[in-house]
C-alpha positions in Angstrom: 0.0 0.1 0.1 1.3 3.5 -0.8 0.2 6.8 1.2 -0.3 9.7 -1.4 -1.1 13.5 -1.2 -3.3 14.9 -4.0 -4.2 18.4 -4.9 -7.5 19.0 -7.0 -9.4 21.9 -8.6 -12.8 22.0 -10.2 -11.2 20.2 -13.4 -10.0 17.3 -11.5 -6.9 15.7 -9.6 -3.7 18.1 -10.8 -0.8 16.8 -8.2 -0.4 13.3 -6.9 2.9 12.8 -5.0 4.3 10.4 -2.1 3.4 11.7 1.3 5.9 13.9 3.1 5.7 16.4 6.0 6.9 19.1 3.6 4.4 18.3 1.0 1.5 18.2 3.4 2.3 21.6 4.6 2.7 23.1 1.2 -0.6 21.9 0.0 -2.6 22.8 3.2 -0.9 26.5 2.6 -2.1 26.4 -1.0 -5.7 25.4 -0.1 -5.7 28.2 2.4 -4.1 30.9 0.3 -6.2 30.3 -3.1 -9.3 28.7 -1.9 -9.7 26.9 -5.4 -8.1 23.7 -4.5 -8.8 21.0 -2.1 -5.8 18.6 -0.7 -6.2 14.9 0.0 -4.3 12.0 1.3 -4.9 8.5 0.1 -3.9 4.8 0.8 -3.9 2.9 -2.4 -2.6 0.0 -3.7 0.0 -0.4 -6.7 -2.6 -1.1 -9.4 -4.6 2.1 -8.3 -1.5 3.8 -8.1 -0.2 3.1 -11.6 -3.6 3.8 -13.2 -3.9 7.4 -11.6 -0.3 8.0 -12.7 -1.3 7.0 -16.2 -4.5 9.1 -16.1 -2.6 12.2 -15.0 0.2 11.6 -17.7 -2.3 11.7 -20.4 -4.2 14.8 -18.6 -7.6 13.1 -17.8 -7.8 15.1 -14.6 -11.5 14.2 -14.1 -11.1 10.8 -14.2 -7.9 10.6 -12.1 -10.1 12.2 -9.6 -12.8 10.1 -9.6 -10.7 7.1 -9.8 -8.5 8.2 -6.8 -11.9 8.7 -4.8 -13.5 5.3 -5.7 -10.3 3.1 -5.7 -8.7 4.4 -2.1 -8.5 2.0 0.6 -8.6 5.1 2.4 -9.2 8.6 1.4 -9.5 12.1 3.3 -9.4 15.7 3.1 -6.1 17.6 4.6 -7.5 20.6 6.7 
């Protein structure tokens, strides 16, 4: 299982990176500063991770966002 942080806006998932304290602080700061994004954490298996990475590579942000929400073992919003 993998723990990742994501950043999404009204067009879908835009950024998806391995969890770190620095990244978490950066995402939370961005959410508070611009009000246009939501930051989330997720726990997912290797297959789901590969699919999301592929969707982001082909710029299918809405599908990546949907896939993340529906295939994560655990999923939550960073506040």
